[in-house]
Structures are given as C-alpha cells and as structure tokens.
N, C-alpha and C positions, 0 to 999 in steps of 0.2 A: 763139833765146832764147838771151842767156847765162842762167848756172847764177845765180842769187840765195842768196848767204847767210842760213841759215835764224836769225840769230840768236848774240848770245852763246854764245861752247864750242858753237855745230855744228861742229868739227873739219872732217873731210874727208865730209858729207853734202851735196852737192852738188845743189838741187832748178833746178830748171826751173822758172819760171813760165809754163805756157801759156796761163792767158787768167785778167783778174784784171775783175771786173764787180760792179754793182748791182742788187742784185734787191728789187725794189718791193715792196710790198704789192698785190693782184691790184687789190682794191676803196678807192682812196682815200677813199671818201665815210665809211669807219667810223671815220677817224681821229679823237684827243681835240677839243673845238670850239674847248677849250684851245691854241695850238700851241706852247705853252712852258708846261710840268709843270714844280711843285716838286719836289724831291727830297724822302722824309720824313724826321725825324731821324734813324729806323731807318736809310734810304742813308747815310746822310752819314759818320752813325760808320766803315763799313768804308773808306769816304776811297776819292778816286777812283784806283783800282788796277786793270788787266788781270787776267784768269785766263784761264783752258779749260780744257776737257774732252774732253781726247784718247782717242780709239776707236782700237782696233787689228781691222781684218777679216783673214782668213787668205785662202792664195791663193783667186782665184774659182772656178769649174769649167769655166768656155771662154770665148775669145780676144772681144771685144769688150764686154765687163758690163763695165768700167771706163766705157767710152761711157754703156751705157745706165744709169751710177750716177750719171755728171754729165746726163745728160737728167732724172736724174725731181728731180735737185734742182732743175736749172731750171726744171721744171713744176709742182714741189710748194709750193716754195717760199715761194711769192709768197700761195699760201692760208694757208697757215699766218700767216703777218706777222700776217695780218688781224685773225687773233686777238689780235698780238701785234704793236701796233705801236711799245712802246718798241724795240724791236730797230730800226726803220728809222729812227730819231730818231741825234740828234749831244747829244752834249755838250758845254755850251760854258761857259765860268765868265765871271758874271754882273761886268761890269768893275766896278761900284759897290758890291757889296755882297760880293764873291769868293768867293762860294758858286759850284758849276757848279750846273745847269744840264741841263734835256731839251727841248729843240724838235726836236718832230714833224712833220715835216713830209713824210715816209714819202721821204727821200731814201735812202734804201733799206741793206739789210746786203750782205754783201762776200763777194762768191764768189770764190775761189782756186783754179782748180785747175795741179794742177803734178807732175811725176814726177822720181824716184829712180832713177838707175842701182843702184843696192846692192836685192840683199834684205831682207827684215824680219826674217831670220833671221837676217843676220851680224852685228846690233844688240848693245850689251849692257847690257842691261836689267835689272841691278839698277842700276845707276847712271845717275838721273835723263840727265845731261849728258852720257850716249854714247849714248842712246835716242831717250827720247819728247821731250826738249827739241828734238833737234835739227829737229823734224819740224812743232816750231812757228813760224812766219811772223808780222813784227813787221807791227802793226798800227798803225792814225792811233789816238792818243790820245779824240779821238772820236767815233769807231766806237761803235755799242752792239754787234754782232755782227759778226764774221767767222769766213763759215764755210772750214775749207780744207780741200782732199779730195789725198791725194796718192795717186799710183799708184807702189808698187814695180817693180824690177824682176823678184821674184819670183812676181810676180800678185797678190799682197797689197794692201791700202791701206788710208791711214788717214783720218779727219775729226777733224778738230781744231773747235771748237763755241770760242768769241773771243770773252766778253765783259766785263762793268766790274761790279766791287762795288756802285759805285752803281744801279747797273738789277736783279739780283737775285740771293738768293742760291741756294745748294747745293737747298734740295730748290723753287727754284724754276724754277729750269738742269733738274731733274728733268722737273717738270710739263714743258718745254719738250718735252723731248727723247721724252718717251713719244710726246706727242702726234703731234711727227714723225714715228717711226716706225711709228705706227699710221695715219698719212693717206699717207706713203709706202706701205707695205705695202695698204693694204687701201681708197685712194679717198675714203675718206672721216674723219673723227674725229667724237664722242662728240657729240650733240644736245645734251644734259644739260650738259656742262662750259660754265658759262660764269665766266670769264676777271676776276677782279676786278684793276684796277688804277689805283684809287681810294686813291689815296696819305694821305687827309684821315682815314683812319682813324684815323693816330697824330701828334694835334696837343699841342703843349705848352699845359700848365694856364698859367694866367696869374692871379698868380705863378708861376711855376715852382718844385714842391717835390720834394726829393728823401733818402731817406735818409742819413745819414754812411759805414754799409756802401757804400750802392753808387758813392759815391762816392771811397769809396778802393779800387774798384777798376779804375778808370780814368783816366787822366793825359794832357794835352795833351805835343806831343813835335815835336822836328824834328831835321833830322840833329845838330845842334851840342852838342845834348842827349843822342846815343846813339853808341856806339863806329865810331871810324873803318870808314871801307870794308875796308881788309888785314886788321882784326881780326875782322871778321864774315866775310871771303873764308876766314881760315884758322881760324878754328874750329867750323866746321858743313860739312859733307861732305853731297848729297843723293841718297841710295840709296833703289830699290821693292823692296818685298819681300813673299813670299804668305805667310798659312797658311792650309793645310790642313785640310777640313772637320773630318778627324778630329783634329787638333792645339784646334780652335777648341773642340771636346767634351769632351778629357779635360780640359779649363782645364775649363769649366763647370764640371763635375763637383766637381774641387776646390777651386770656391771658390764650391757649392752648401753651401748648413748640411745639420744632420741635419731641423731643424725646418721641412720641406718647404717652404725660401725659398730655391728653383733660379734660379741668378744668369743673369743676361742673359747675352749674348755681348758686350754693350760691357761690363761689370761687368766681367765675366772676364778678357778680352786688359788689359784698363786696368789692375785690377790688376797682372797678369801683368807689364807694362810699369812700372807705380809702383815695382815689387820691384828692376826692372831698375834705374831710376834712382835709385834709396837706394842700391843696391849700388857702381855705378858712385860717385857723391857721397860715400860711406862711406871710399872706397879713394883719393880725392883729398888727400893728404897734403902739399900745397905752401900749398893755399887752402883751410882746414877749414872746416866748411857741417856745421848741424847739422839745417836742415830742406832740404824738395822738395817741391815742386808739383804736380798734376795739373790740368788744365783742359780744358773741354769746350763746343763748338760746340752749341749746340742747339736744333734748329727751332721755337718758343713754337707755332709753328702748331698743333700737339695736345696744346698744354699747356693752352691759356687756358681757363678756364671762363668768363666772361662774355659771355652771353644777344647782346649784342650783338657778340661779335666772332667767336665762334665761326662763325658760317654766311658773318661777311666775310673770316676767311684763310682759308676753310678750300679755295678756290683763288686764294687771291691771288699776282701776280707782283712779288716786290718784297726785302724784305729782313726778316724779322722774324725774327735770329736773338739769344739769349743765351746768355750764360757764366755757365757753372757754373764756383768754383775751389776745387781743395779744398788745402788748408795740412798737412802731419806732419811730425813729429818722422825722421828717416833711421832712427835706432834703433827706434820703434814700429814701420816699415812693413817695418822687416829681422826684425824679430822673429815680429807676427802672423801669423798663415797665410793664403792667402788668400781663403777665406772671411773673413776678419776685415776687411781691404782691399777686397774687390768690394759690402762692405756698407758703407765709409767711399766708393766711387765713386755707390752708390745713393741714398746717403742725401741727397749732395752737391746732387744733380741734381732727384729729387724733395722736398727741402725750399723751391724756393723757389717764390714765390707768384708765377707768370708774367706775372698781369695787374698787380699792382701792380712788379714788377720792370719790364715797358715801359713804365709810363704814365712812368717815376722816370728810368729811360733815354730815350724824348722827352726828359723836362725837362732833365736833365741837359746831354744834346746843345747843348740850345737855348740854355741859358748859356755855351757855347764856342765858340759860332760865332764868325770862319771858321777857327778853329783846328783842327790836326791833332790827333784822339785815338783812342785805341786802350785795350786793358783790360793792366794791367802786369802782368798774368803772358803777356802774350803779347810784351809790350817785351823781357822779360826782364833786367831790369837788378836783380834785386835774387833772392830765391831762385831756383835751377836745376826748371826749370818746362819738362814737353815737354803739348800742346797735341793737341785730337785734334778735327777735324771727321770723323763716323762719313758717309760717304754711302750706307752698306751699310743704314741704318735706312731709308733711300725707296730701296730699287731701283728704276729706270729699265729702260724696252724699249730697246733696242737694235738691233730688227731690224729694218730697213727697208726689207726685201723683198730682201737678200740675205744671209741669217741673222746668227746675232747675233754679235755682236762680242765674241772672245777677249778685247778687256781693254778700260775703260771707265775711267781717273782723272784727276783732277782737277789741272792742273797751274799752277804763279805760278811770284812771282820773290819772295824772302825779306828783298831790302833788307838791311837791318841790323841787323834781330830778333835776339833771344837768346835767344831760345828754342828748344825744340822744338816742333815740327810736322810732326803727322800727317796724312793726309786717305785713311779708311780706305773703301775701296770692295767692294761683293757682286762676282764674280768673272761675269761675265753668263753667263748658262744657268742658272744656281740649284742650280749645285754643292754650295753651302755653303761653299766657301772666300773668302780674305777674300784683298784686291790692297792695294798697302799704301805711298805714296808718303811717303819720311820725310828731316825735313828736322834733323838732327839731328847732336848732335858723339862726335866721330870716337869717344873714347872708347865709347860707348855703340853706336853703329855697330858695337864691336867685341864688344862682349856681345854685341847681340843674335846676329851670326854665329855668334857661338859653342855656344849656347845649344839648335836647332833647332828651332825652335819657330817663329821670324822665318825666314823662308829665302831669299835672294837669287832677285830673280825671273830666269828666263832665257826663252830664247825658244823651250827644248825643252818646258816647262811651258805657254806659251802655244799651242804647233803652228803656230812661225811657219817656215817654208823657207827653207833656207842656199841653194835656189840659184833661178839667175834664169830669164826663160823669154822668148822673142822676141817683143815687143809693139811697136805704132808710135803713134807720137803721133797727139792725137787731131787 
C-alpha cells in the first residue's frame, strides 16, 4: 500500500496504512433507546474539536507481538464499546438548530493499523510537530473514536486514541483507557463500575440565570474576531518537556509554608510557571503589560457537593470541566516567594462553588447557542495567560498486556488561540515524574529551557531505541 501523510507537519514520517476497519459494540441491544442523543451544554462549550491521547510503547520482546497487539484490539474492543456506546456513534450537525448531536446506531469505532519505517528513538521528542504529531492520522470529523496502532522499525509501537471534545473530557477518557487496559490484560472489567451516560444530569433552568462574574469569564468567538493564521503560527511553538520527580519535590518544599500548609504538586509547579510567565512579560519592552494570568481546567466531578450530583458524576462519561482563572500584577508575582504564589493557586481553585458554577455555565451556554463559546483566558486576546489541564491529577492505566507505556500525552490543534496551554501528564509507571506538552510563546519556551526544571523530552529519557529490527507486515 502507498504511504499516507500523517497530517500537517508530518515531514518525512511515511506511514503505511495496512488496514482500516470499523469495530462495533458486540451487543447492540444495549444501545440507548434514543438513537439521537442531545449533547449537554457542558459538552457544547468545549466545541466540536478533535483531540487525541498518544501512547508510546518501547521495543517488544519478540517477533510477532505486534500481530498479537492488533488481535487484542480486534478481540476485546467490541466488548468495551458495550459500555461506551457514544464511541460507536457519529457526530451530526442538526440542520434546523445548527447544533451537533450524537447519532447512536452502532456505526462503529475506527481501528487503523499501520507501520512506519523509522525507529521511535530517531524522532525529536522535544518538539511536538517532529514526534507525537507525526503519528496522528486524520479521521472523519463525525467519528467519535479512532484507534490508530502503528508499528515502528525498532520494534516499538504507538497507540493513538482519537476522540472529540463533544463526547468526553480528560477524566472520562482516562476512565475509558483504564477500563480498556484492565479488560485486555485480565479478560474482565470491574463488575461494579456502571458508566453513566445520562447527559440530562445538566439541564438549564427556565429562565437561565448566571452571575456577572461567570458572564465575564466567557465569550463567543469566530475566526473574524481572532488573530490571523500567520500571526498565530508565528507567535507560538509546541514543546514537550519532562519534570523529574526530584525537581517536583524541591518545588513543593519551596512552595510550602512553615505553618504546615504543604503545597500540592499542581500548586507548586503552577507557581513556578506563573513566576516564569511574569518574568517574560516584565521583559517585554515594546508592548508593556502590567498583569498576567494563570488558568486551570478543573475536573468538577470530585468537587461537587450536591447529594444528587456526587453519585451521578462518579463514573460520568461526558464533560464536567470547570475553569479557574487567577489574575495578578506582574510585579506582585515576581516579588512574592513561591509559597505565596502557590497559595494564590490554591485559593483560586478552592474558592469556587462548583455546584453553582456548573449550573450557571449550563444556563450561560443555553443563552448563547449555537455560537462558539470559550473562556476569555483561553482565547488569549487580553492579558497574557497560561492555562493548564493536569492529567497527572487523574492518572490512568496504560498496560493492556504488553507492558506500561513510556509516554501518554494528550495532543490537539490550537488553531488561532493566543494563550499558552499546557497539558500535564504523569509518566506511566508511577515514578513521580511529569510529562508536559506545551503550546507557548517562544520567549517563555526559552525561559523554561534555560532554567533546568522543564527539560526538553528526549528519546533517551523515554528509553526508546534508535535501532531498526527486521519485521514483516501483517
């Protein structure tokens, strides 16, 4: 078969697609009675955007194991899809409302198998476009799950789990991947885990009501009100870093106070990032700016308190993400010790009443359909802002019978966004180190590169081989 392009910026990584097929749930009787599922307002606000989780696995121990990997997906994925029927459906735009909806008729998840005639260790993992993004094959905009398995010349392989923000958020994806790993590794899934797909949990009030504070956090947008493509492309770089566990421990110690208030890993690293951002903003002489912001995508499942919501969200498959934004003067962030900046982070995230926030956001989106909506801090058209999604807060299992992945990181396209964005994941295996994909300004990248805490990711650190080995196609 002829090589296919891995997508924009794929360079010289020629992927030969060996097979592409649809995998349907094995028990179609469990599909929902409603063949057309309405997305909740919390699903609609992340917008109709594809996102992927990229997992890398080092060299397999023996020839023929890649065939066994493919066979595992073919045998076990249908059973898993019984519990996750939205991932067998299709996203369709309703012609009358202009809104996306989910058509669930067990159309099937996509399973793609391919091979690459280079070693995993030959790629530059410090730059997303030169490594992980080369492995991501395009898939149809209506597909809700595209599983892409690639065999590399070194004997290692990658698994890309391509989804859509309308269907699930990071914690929901992590639940799905952990269940996949347990099913494939052990042959069974937890009997007690009932996945909740009931999107009616989040209903707008009549009439909708929300505070001025929440209204001020969000905006409608389109490309006409954002920077042009050339400006966006020239203004940001995509880097991949790692932070060693020992450096995270040191930051936590420095960010903790003497009054027994120990900073969490998220608080300590966020405080360090905020100070780095403030230093870069302060050094900008051509366009002076006195303030800078940090934002966090927060999994609200673990923070709601309403008796009806707590059990409903425990295993909820959908979107339940809240946005916490902190704004401060550049001089204050530079002057304050790391512990005080970490306290700002903690106070920002814990001060939110998440029950109220979710209901107000549902109501706000209801009044702004079918416009595109987004957090102003993520759009990035005002104060310089760095946002984070911390997947390390909800680590997931990547061992589906062929060993733990050496890397698992989310990847997406940022389009014309003008804020910095970091996706933070724990390195699989539990050694305490973090992996981070970063969409940031070149000046911030240079600052992080020079300080020794954020280290550019390398094949050597991941334990990936640079050598080819002979192998045959499926």
